[in-house]
N, C-alpha and C positions, 0 to 999 in steps of 0.2 A: 504494500500500500504506500502511497505517497503521503506527503505532508502538506496540508493546506496552510499557507502562511497566516491566514486570517484566524485559524484555530490554534496557531502555535504561539501567539502573543496576546497580551491583554490589549484592550482598546487604547490607542495612543502609544503603542509600543514603539513606533518609529522614532518618537522624540526621546525615548530612553536610549535607543541606539545612537541617535545623533549626539546626545549629551555625553555618553561614554566615549564616543569617537573624538568629540571635540576636546574633552578633558585629556585623553591620552595624547592628542596632537599638541596641545598647548603646554603640557607638562613634559612629555617625553622628548619633543623635538629639541628644545634648547639644551636639555641635559645630555642628550646623545651627541649633539653638535660639539659641546664642550669636551665630551669624552673622545670624539674623533680627533679634535685638535691635539689633545694630550697624547693619545696613542701614536699618532703620526709623528709627533715630536720625539717620543720615546724610541720609536723604531728607527728614526734617523740617527740617533746617537748610539744606541746599543740594542740591536734587535734580539729579543729573546722569545722563546716559544709561546709563553703565556700571553704576551702582548700581541702576538700575531693572531692568536685565537680570539682575544677580546676585541681586537680591531675588526675582525670578521663579524663578530656578534654585534658590534656597534653598527656596522654597515647594514647588516640584516635588519636591525631595528629601524634604521633610518629609511630603508626601503618601505618597510611596513608603514611608517608614519607618513611618508610622502605620498603614499597611495590611499591613506585614510580619507582625504577629501572626496575621493570617488564614492566611498562608503557613506560619507556624510550627505552627499547629493542624493544617493539612493534612499537613505533614511528620511531625509526631508521631503522626499517625493512619495512617502507612504509605502516604502519598501518595494516600489516599482522602479525598474531600471530605465532612466530617461536618457542615458548617454548612448553613443554608438555601441552596437552590440558586441563588436570585437573586443571592447574594453572589459566586458563582463568576465569572460574566462581568463583574460590576462590579469586583471586585478585580483580575481579569486585565486589564481595560481600563485601569484606573489604573496598574497595575504596568508594563505595556509603554509606555503613554503617557509616564510620567515618565522612563523609561529613554531614550526617544528625544528627549524635551525637553532632556535634558542635552547631547546632541551639537549640537542646534540653538542652544542658548543659549551654549555654548562657542564656536561659530563666530561668533555675534554679538559676544561679548565680544572675540574676537581682532580683529575689524574695528575695534572701539572702541579697543583698545590700539594698533593700528597707526596709526590716525588721530591719536591723542594724541601720538605720537612723530614721525610724518611731517609733520604740520601742527599743531604745538603752539599757535601763536598763535590760529589759527582755532578749534581745539578748545576752548581755555580760554574763549573769548568766546561759545561756543554750547553750553550744557549739553544741549539737545535732549531733555529728559525725555519730552515729548509724543510724539516720534518713537519713542523707546524703548518706550513703552507700546504703540504700534501694532505695532512689530516683535514684542513679546512676545505680543500677541494673535494675530498671524499664526502664531507658533511653536506656541502652544497649539492653534490650529485645525488646523494641518498635522499635528501629531503625533496629536491626538485623532481626526482624520478617518481616518488610516491605521489606527490601532489599534482603530477601531470594528469591524474585521473579526472581533474576538473575539466580539462579539454576533452577527454574521452566522453564524459557525461554530457557536457554542454553542446558538443558538436556531433553527438550520436544521431543516427537517422531517426527521425520522428521525435526528436527532443521536444519536450514541452516548454523549453526555455527560449524558443524563438521569439524575437521581438514582435512578431506578427500575431502571437497568440496571447499569452497572459502577461507578458512583459516583465516577469520576475527574473532575478538572476540567482541561480543556484539555491533556490528555496523549495521548489516543488519537483518531485521525482516520480516517474512511472515505475511500475513493477520491474520491468526489464532493466531499468537503470539502477534500481536498488539492488538487483541481483549481482551487479558488478560492484557497486559502490560500497555496500555493507561489508563484504569480506576485506576489501582494501582498507576500509576504516579500521577494522579489527586488527589487521596487520600493522597499520600505522600506530595504533595504541600500544601494541606489544613492542615493535621494533624501534619506533621513534620516541616513545614515552617510557614504557616499562623498563626496557633495558638501560637507557640513560639514567633513569631514576635509581635503579639498583646499583649501577656503577658509582653514581654520585653519593648515594647513601653509604656505600662501603668505604669509599675514599675519605669522606669527611668524618665518618665514625673513627677510622684509623687515625686521621689527622688530629682530632680532638683528644683521642687516647694518648697519642705521643706527646702532645703539647701539655697535657695535664701533669706530666712528670716533672716539669721544671721550667717551662717557658715563662716569660715575664707576663705580668698582669696586662700590660698594654697589648701584647701580641695575642694572648688568649681572648681579650675583648674584641680585637679586630677579627680574629677567626670566627668568634661567635656571631659577629655581625654578618660575615660572609656566608656562614652556614644558614643563618636565619633567612637572609635575603634569597639564597638559592632554593631552600625548601619552600619558602613562600611562593616562589615562581612555580615550582613543580606541583605542590599540593593544592594551592588555591587557584592559580591562573590556568594550569594545564590539567590538573587532576580531574575535576568535574567534566571537562570537555571530552577527555579520553574515556571516562566512564560511560559517557553517552554513546561512544562507539560500540562498547561491549553490550550495553543495553539494546542498542539498535540492532545489532547482529542477532541477539537472542530473540527479540520480538519481531524481527523482520520488517521494521519500519523505523524511521527517524523519530526519536522521542520528541514530544511537544516542547520540552524544556531545553532542547539542544541549543536554540538560539540564545537563550539567556547565558548559559555557561560559556558560549563562544565569546561573549563580551568580556568575560574574565580573562580570556587568553589575550585579548587586545591590550590589557593593562600591563602585560609583561614588559613592554617597552618603557614603562615608567619605573619598574622595579630593577631592571638590569643595571642602570647607573649606580645603584646601591651595591650591586655585586662588584662593579668596577672599583667603587670607593673602598670597599673592604678587602679587595684582592691583594693590595700591597700598600705599604706605607709610602712608597714613592708616588703612587697615584694620588693618595690623599694630599701629599705636599704639592704636587702639580695642580691638583684641582683647587686647593685653597689659594695657591699663587695666582691661578687664572682668575678666580673670583676677585681677588684683590686688584688685579690689573683692570678687570672690567669695572669694578667699583671706582677705581681711579679715573678711568675714561669717562664714566658717567658723571662723577663729581666735577671734572674739568669742563664737561659740556654744560652742566648746570651753571657753573660760575660764569662761563662765557655768555650764556643766555641771559644771566642776571645782569652782567655788565652791559650787554647790548640793550636790554629793556630799560635799564636805568638811563643809558645814553639817549634813547628815544624819548623817555619821559622828560629828561632835561631839555631836549630840543623843543618838545611841545610846550613846556613851561616858558621857555624863552620866547617862542613865537607868541604865546598868549600874553606875555608881558609887553612885547612890542606893540601888540594890537591895542593894549590899554593905555599906552602913552598918548598925551594930547598932541594933536596935529598942529 
């Protein structure tokens, strides 16, 4: 059975979608742009594996955020797709690919963090950026390969998503489409979410156990923040959405609440910057330095504007005084 979008959401649901997308865009875009500047600078000076992985994660988040306006337009139009139809599968493909890239890169970063603590001497002498580039490429291919099912479904013969029929984008599915889609979703839940979650949980549990033996309070606190931000991403942003894949496969139809939990996945772009912040003390210092520079630029701009406005007011007062002089 397919899913009727009018039965999948409460009345006015499209404004909920619009609000969440707008929030993610306004919060996530500046944070990830700052992270991009920091990682590019770090890789120019001394490229290391974890920074390569985090840079790829940042680029993935930025792609998601830059295509959120397409989703906002759709939500503002009552969940009907008003844009050219070729943008529907393209935006959907990028949307889902970037969501699953996050879980893959978070797992890869957890491995790097574990190695840096378990084998510190070996890790510091082997930055391995080349290997990280290969791992990143494999993550992109793995996520993109699975999420290409969006094109298979949207462009399948007799697809109900033609702009000449109901005008929706990846919301309603016929039985033959679900026969393809539901098993693929189940595999994505296992391969792109379940396995990364297990790897991340193992690596960070070992990391916490090792650091509990004698690490400084500051380092334990930073690692606790890293673990909390990562698990928040997995369990809150991605967990419910991937559970919907399992439920959908068992029931043979998309759950009516799937759209709601998909919104949680969108918020991962706002949480990832916290993963970057707690990933290393170097990033924290760079982030705080960048904030200070931006604050300095803003203060200089405000002072210049203040001087300019005062100058204009002085000129106006002078002109007014001249007009009041007797002729």
